[in-house]
ZAPA-693767 format. One record per residue (C-alpha): y, z, x; residue in one letter; residue number from 1. Coordinates in steps of 0.05 Angstrom, whole numbers, plus 5000, padded with zeros to 4 digits. Example, Ala and Ser with C-alpha at 12.3 -4.5 7.8 and 13.67 -1.06 7.14 Angstrom:
// residues 2
   north     up   east   votor   migu
    4910   5156   5246       A      1
    4979   5143   5273       S      2
***
This chain:
// residues 444
   north     up   east   votor   migu
    1021   2666   5220       X      1
    1053   2644   5168       X      2
    1059   2626   5142       X      3
    1074   2574   5115       X      4
    1086   2616   5056       X      5
    1027   2587   5020       X      6
    1070   2543   4977       X      7
    1053   2479   4942       X      8
    1090   2423   4909       X      9
    1108   2432   4836       X     10
    1049   2415   4793       X     11
    1014   2379   4849       X     12
    0945   2411   4845       X     13
    0915   2349   4814       X     14
    0949   2303   4865       X     15
    0925   2346   4923       X     16
    0853   2344   4900       X     17
    0857   2270   4886       X     18
    0884   2258   4956       X     19
    0827   2298   4985       X     20
    0776   2260   4945       X     21
    0803   2193   4970       X     22
    0796   2215   5042       X     23
    0865   2239   5062       X     24
    0862   2280   5126       X     25
    0903   2340   5105       X     26
    0862   2389   5144       X     27
    0834   2359   5206       X     28
    0849   2286   5216       X     29
    0775   2282   5232       X     30
    0728   2224   5224       X     31
    0665   2215   5185       X     32
    0607   2263   5178       X     33
    0572   2224   5234       X     34
    0628   2241   5283       X     35
    0600   2302   5319       X     36
    0662   2312   5363       X     37
    0625   2291   5426       X     38
    0655   2240   5473       X     39
    0630   2202   5534       X     40
    0616   2245   5593       X     41
    0593   2304   5551       X     42
    0663   2326   5530       X     43
    0665   2364   5464       X     44
    0725   2355   5418       X     45
    0741   2418   5379       X     46
    0786   2407   5319       X     47
    0832   2462   5295       X     48
    0861   2460   5225       X     49
    0925   2499   5214       X     50
    0986   2504   5169       X     51
    1057   2526   5182       X     52
    1072   2548   5254       X     53
    1017   2583   5293       X     54
    1049   2571   5362       X     55
    0987   2546   5398       X     56
    1007   2474   5408       X     57
    1028   2441   5473       X     58
    1094   2413   5448       X     59
    1136   2471   5422       X     60
    1085   2527   5424       X     61
    1053   2570   5478       X     62
    1012   2511   5506       X     63
    0947   2550   5494       X     64
    0906   2487   5481       X     65
    0924   2459   5549       X     66
    0909   2525   5582       X     67
    0840   2530   5549       X     68
    0823   2458   5566       X     69
    0841   2472   5639       X     70
    0793   2531   5643       X     71
    0740   2496   5600       X     72
    0736   2425   5629       X     73
    0683   2403   5579       X     74
    0728   2419   5519       X     75
    0783   2378   5486       X     76
    0824   2408   5430       X     77
    0858   2371   5373       X     78
    0901   2407   5322       X     79
    0918   2380   5253       X     80
    0975   2417   5220       X     81
    0998   2416   5147       X     82
    1065   2445   5128       X     83
    1045   2463   5056       X     84
    0997   2522   5058       X     85
    0975   2516   4985       X     86
    0957   2442   4993       X     87
    0920   2460   5057       X     88
    0879   2513   5021       X     89
    0863   2469   4960       X     90
    0835   2416   5006       X     91
    0798   2466   5049       X     92
    0763   2494   4988       X     93
    0741   2425   4966       X     94
    0714   2408   5034       X     95
    0678   2475   5040       X     96
    0642   2460   4974       X     97
    0618   2394   5005       X     98
    0606   2420   5076       X     99
    0643   2357   5097       X    100
    0708   2339   5131       X    101
    0721   2408   5159       X    102
    0753   2426   5226       X    103
    0713   2467   5276       X    104
    0764   2523   5269       X    105
    0802   2533   5204       X    106
    0862   2578   5193       X    107
    0863   2622   5130       X    108
    0927   2653   5103       X    109
    0923   2726   5082       X    110
    0937   2707   5009       X    111
    0870   2672   5007       X    112
    0827   2717   5052       X    113
    0800   2756   4992       X    114
    0775   2691   4962       X    115
    0746   2669   5029       X    116
    0707   2734   5035       X    117
    0686   2733   4962       X    118
    0617   2717   4935       X    119
    0629   2642   4927       X    120
    0652   2630   4999       X    121
    0627   2687   5042       X    122
    0565   2650   5066       X    123
    0605   2589   5087       X    124
    0632   2623   5150       X    125
    0606   2645   5217       X    126
    0604   2721   5228       X    127
    0655   2727   5284       X    128
    0635   2799   5295       X    129
    0570   2771   5324       X    130
    0588   2702   5350       X    131
    0642   2683   5400       X    132
    0652   2748   5437       X    133
    0714   2774   5401       X    134
    0730   2848   5410       X    135
    0741   2872   5339       X    136
    0767   2940   5360       X    137
    0827   2905   5391       X    138
    0854   2887   5322       X    139
    0891   2930   5272       X    140
    0837   2963   5230       X    141
    0865   2939   5164       X    142
    0869   2868   5190       X    143
    0794   2868   5205       X    144
    0779   2900   5138       X    145
    0815   2844   5102       X    146
    0768   2792   5133       X    147
    0704   2831   5122       X    148
    0654   2809   5069       X    149
    0614   2856   5024       X    150
    0554   2852   5071       X    151
    0596   2869   5132       X    152
    0607   2800   5163       X    153
    0675   2788   5194       X    154
    0693   2717   5176       X    155
    0763   2714   5206       X    156
    0799   2738   5269       X    157
    0871   2760   5260       X    158
    0926   2716   5288       X    159
    0990   2750   5267       X    160
    1021   2795   5215       X    161
    1087   2784   5179       X    162
    1134   2843   5186       X    163
    1200   2827   5153       X    164
    1272   2818   5176       X    165
    1330   2776   5151       X    166
    1354   2718   5193       X    167
    1426   2700   5184       X    168
    1475   2646   5207       X    169
    1530   2681   5247       X    170
    1579   2624   5241       X    171
    1575   2623   5165       X    172
    1581   2699   5162       X    173
    1643   2697   5205       X    174
    1675   2643   5162       X    175
    1660   2684   5100       X    176
    1693   2746   5131       X    177
    1629   2785   5141       X    178
    1608   2822   5204       X    179
    1564   2784   5253       X    180
    1536   2841   5296       X    181
    1462   2849   5277       X    182
    1465   2924   5269       X    183
    1527   2920   5226       X    184
    1495   2865   5184       X    185
    1432   2906   5173       X    186
    1474   2964   5148       X    187
    1507   2919   5096       X    188
    1444   2916   5055       X    189
    1402   2974   5080       X    190
    1358   3009   5030       X    191
    1351   2962   4971       X    192
    1345   2889   4953       X    193
    1398   2896   4899       X    194
    1447   2914   4954       X    195
    1427   2849   4988       X    196
    1449   2812   4926       X    197
    1516   2849   4926       X    198
    1528   2824   4998       X    199
    1511   2754   4972       X    200
    1565   2760   4919       X    201
    1615   2780   4973       X    202
    1594   2721   5015       X    203
    1601   2671   4958       X    204
    1673   2692   4945       X    205
    1694   2665   5013       X    206
    1635   2619   5029       X    207
    1647   2556   5069       X    208
    1646   2496   5022       X    209
    1576   2469   5006       X    210
    1539   2532   5030       X    211
    1500   2586   4994       X    212
    1484   2657   5013       X    213
    1408   2649   5011       X    214
    1362   2590   5017       X    215
    1313   2600   4959       X    216
    1301   2646   4901       X    217
    1227   2635   4910       X    218
    1232   2657   4983       X    219
    1270   2718   4961       X    220
    1215   2733   4910       X    221
    1163   2731   4965       X    222
    1204   2777   5009       X    223
    1215   2829   4955       X    224
    1143   2830   4930       X    225
    1119   2835   5002       X    226
    1160   2898   5012       X    227
    1125   2934   4955       X    228
    1058   2972   4962       X    229
    1036   2945   4894       X    230
    1035   2869   4891       X    231
    0988   2823   4852       X    232
    0926   2867   4851       X    233
    0909   2941   4842       X    234
    0881   2985   4897       X    235
    0811   2961   4880       X    236
    0828   2887   4889       X    237
    0831   2871   4814       X    238
    0885   2821   4794       X    239
    0938   2857   4753       X    240
    1002   2819   4767       X    241
    1032   2827   4697       X    242
    1035   2903   4704       X    243
    1055   2904   4778       X    244
    1121   2940   4792       X    245
    1127   2899   4856       X    246
    1122   2833   4818       X    247
    1171   2856   4766       X    248
    1222   2878   4818       X    249
    1214   2814   4857       X    250
    1220   2771   4794       X    251
    1282   2807   4770       X    252
    1315   2802   4839       X    253
    1299   2728   4847       X    254
    1322   2712   4777       X    255
    1388   2749   4789       X    256
    1399   2710   4853       X    257
    1384   2644   4820       X    258
    1426   2655   4759       X    259
    1482   2685   4800       X    260
    1491   2623   4842       X    261
    1471   2658   4906       X    262
    1419   2608   4929       X    263
    1417   2536   4955       X    264
    1364   2521   4902       X    265
    1315   2497   4955       X    266
    1239   2498   4953       X    267
    1213   2524   5019       X    268
    1166   2476   5056       X    269
    1180   2419   5009       X    270
    1147   2353   5026       X    271
    1213   2315   5029       X    272
    1239   2360   5085       X    273
    1302   2380   5046       X    274
    1293   2453   5064       X    275
    1282   2436   5137       X    276
    1345   2392   5138       X    277
    1386   2449   5108       X    278
    1372   2491   5170       X    279
    1399   2437   5214       X    280
    1460   2425   5170       X    281
    1476   2500   5160       X    282
    1472   2498   5084       X    283
    1455   2571   5074       X    284
    1472   2636   5109       X    285
    1408   2678   5102       X    286
    1333   2669   5097       X    287
    1280   2723   5088       X    288
    1250   2724   5156       X    289
    1179   2749   5170       X    290
    1165   2743   5244       X    291
    1132   2675   5239       X    292
    1195   2646   5207       X    293
    1233   2649   5273       X    294
    1191   2592   5301       X    295
    1206   2550   5240       X    296
    1281   2563   5245       X    297
    1281   2545   5319       X    298
    1244   2480   5306       X    299
    1283   2458   5244       X    300
    1354   2481   5261       X    301
    1344   2449   5329       X    302
    1378   2457   5397       X    303
    1448   2444   5369       X    304
    1445   2509   5330       X    305
    1418   2554   5385       X    306
    1457   2619   5385       X    307
    1483   2609   5314       X    308
    1426   2647   5282       X    309
    1411   2721   5291       X    310
    1362   2772   5262       X    311
    1377   2837   5225       X    312
    1335   2892   5195       X    313
    1314   2878   5122       X    314
    1336   2920   5062       X    315
    1264   2946   5057       X    316
    1207   2939   5107       X    317
    1150   2893   5085       X    318
    1096   2846   5107       X    319
    1099   2773   5085       X    320
    1041   2732   5110       X    321
    0996   2733   5169       X    322
    0933   2693   5180       X    323
    0863   2689   5209       X    324
    0821   2638   5246       X    325
    0752   2624   5217       X    326
    0694   2580   5236       X    327
    0655   2541   5183       X    328
    0579   2547   5190       X    329
    0571   2473   5178       X    330
    0607   2454   5243       X    331
    0572   2415   5298       X    332
    0597   2460   5353       X    333
    0596   2530   5322       X    334
    0585   2567   5387       X    335
    0643   2533   5423       X    336
    0688   2539   5362       X    337
    0674   2614   5356       X    338
    0690   2623   5429       X    339
    0756   2585   5421       X    340
    0775   2626   5360       X    341
    0761   2690   5398       X    342
    0802   2667   5457       X    343
    0862   2644   5415       X    344
    0864   2711   5379       X    345
    0854   2755   5440       X    346
    0911   2803   5458       X    347
    0931   2762   5519       X    348
    0942   2700   5476       X    349
    0976   2740   5421       X    350
    1028   2761   5473       X    351
    1039   2689   5496       X    352
    1049   2663   5426       X    353
    1097   2720   5410       X    354
    1138   2706   5473       X    355
    1148   2633   5452       X    356
    1144   2633   5376       X    357
    1159   2704   5354       X    358
    1095   2713   5315       X    359
    1080   2788   5313       X    360
    1009   2800   5339       X    361
    0955   2834   5299       X    362
    0923   2867   5360       X    363
    0940   2940   5370       X    364
    0953   2942   5444       X    365
    0995   2879   5443       X    366
    1038   2905   5387       X    367
    1057   2967   5428       X    368
    1059   2932   5496       X    369
    1121   2930   5539       X    370
    1120   2854   5534       X    371
    1129   2857   5459       X    372
    1174   2918   5456       X    373
    1224   2888   5505       X    374
    1218   2816   5480       X    375
    1280   2777   5462       X    376
    1289   2707   5433       X    377
    1342   2666   5469       X    378
    1349   2619   5409       X    379
    1373   2678   5367       X    380
    1424   2704   5417       X    381
    1372   2746   5454       X    382
    1357   2785   5391       X    383
    1309   2842   5408       X    384
    1254   2814   5364       X    385
    1201   2860   5393       X    386
    1237   2922   5371       X    387
    1260   2893   5305       X    388
    1192   2868   5282       X    389
    1148   2921   5313       X    390
    1189   2977   5282       X    391
    1180   2942   5215       X    392
    1106   2932   5229       X    393
    1091   3007   5235       X    394
    1121   3018   5166       X    395
    1074   2968   5132       X    396
    1031   2996   5077       X    397
    0978   2942   5064       X    398
    0974   2925   4990       X    399
    0910   2913   4951       X    400
    0893   2839   4949       X    401
    0852   2798   4900       X    402
    0821   2729   4909       X    403
    0875   2700   4864       X    404
    0938   2727   4898       X    405
    0958   2662   4931       X    406
    0949   2621   4867       X    407
    0987   2670   4824       X    408
    1043   2672   4875       X    409
    1048   2597   4872       X    410
    1052   2597   4796       X    411
    1106   2650   4797       X    412
    1148   2615   4849       X    413
    1138   2540   4840       X    414
    1126   2540   4766       X    415
    1169   2599   4746       X    416
    1227   2616   4790       X    417
    1239   2545   4814       X    418
    1246   2523   4742       X    419
    1299   2576   4730       X    420
    1335   2559   4795       X    421
    1335   2483   4791       X    422
    1328   2469   4716       X    423
    1362   2528   4684       X    424
    1299   2549   4646       X    425
    1306   2614   4608       X    426
    1272   2670   4648       X    427
    1231   2694   4588       X    428
    1205   2624   4576       X    429
    1190   2614   4650       X    430
    1150   2679   4651       X    431
    1110   2656   4591       X    432
    1097   2590   4626       X    433
    1069   2627   4685       X    434
    1024   2670   4641       X    435
    0997   2608   4608       X    436
    0982   2576   4675       X    437
    0946   2638   4699       X    438
    0905   2642   4635       X    439
    0888   2568   4638       X    440
    0873   2561   4712       X    441
    0845   2627   4734       X    442
    0777   2651   4710       X    443
    0774   2725   4726       X    444
***
């Protein structure tokens, strides 16, 4: 999925760990260690811990849990979802270290998969290449490689990938005198993110009162860095963010947007729900839109805004996000959990989630299937999401990843760019603040 985008509250690492230590149920909502998930009559309760929008649930998703329970009468599924991906990961790491409080199935965002497969965590997970019956050759090869440990264990099964587009509010574009046809909109900024900023300047000149061109400078940073083949690490997986051309380009672009007044100065996935409310109230005209973002927009903008949002090609193709399902070894129902993870990530289920939520599948055959290629999302004016996102997906060049990518990204966005955007911090000082955080918090 998605991603959430692996964000966390400003300077809340200590608070998140403290909350976990005092028993908050950020991950699973599960009970004590003595609770083995078994109920009267032999029913097994499998708990699934997720973040963001995976599209499995029975309320707004593809109703996969209900379908699985129907065909597996001895199984009951409970999902606990956390909006903030960084907080989710911080708590998951703590609970892994204790082998306590974990869900039977845990989602892992791609920004943390290198840490999950690294030497300190690799032995905490079930090898899903051997348990659960998943067909690994159904997945994109690079997706499987990302979740493979040094000894060859596959600790995660791919859910989705995050090919990029730009979602835009047609009503706001029209009021600002910009075209609203998705092909015409894509041509406005085709080829470069700096051109995207120029469109933003044009929008702001005639923008409806109280609106901004883009939601968040941090979100823009994530979009730009995700479209570069060199991100936080080198090709060998060694963290090298300070020398990364992708990070520099993303930083400069985000800073220019923030200082140019092109953003709504929002923090994506904030705990107060301000960003969510801004969708409903049409406070910004564009948002960087990996495939998993469409489900978030639909849920947060709500039925009243159906047809007002559309999807256009991005300035540069990229991949922002994507996730995996993993099974902790310490679970009470490892066999059943592995089977559930394999079923949820099978091509058939990938297709169902895509049809409802727009999450682009990480299975090869599903990605090229007629169902995906011809798919449209009614909420977005029947935008041909299959063609838009699958054409972006084939252009993805997977970047090298390190175990620290997610943490560095959080420092750059929440402790760097957000300070510039909301507090007017000098960019050079903000950069130095990020460097200090990385030096202090990350032991390479």
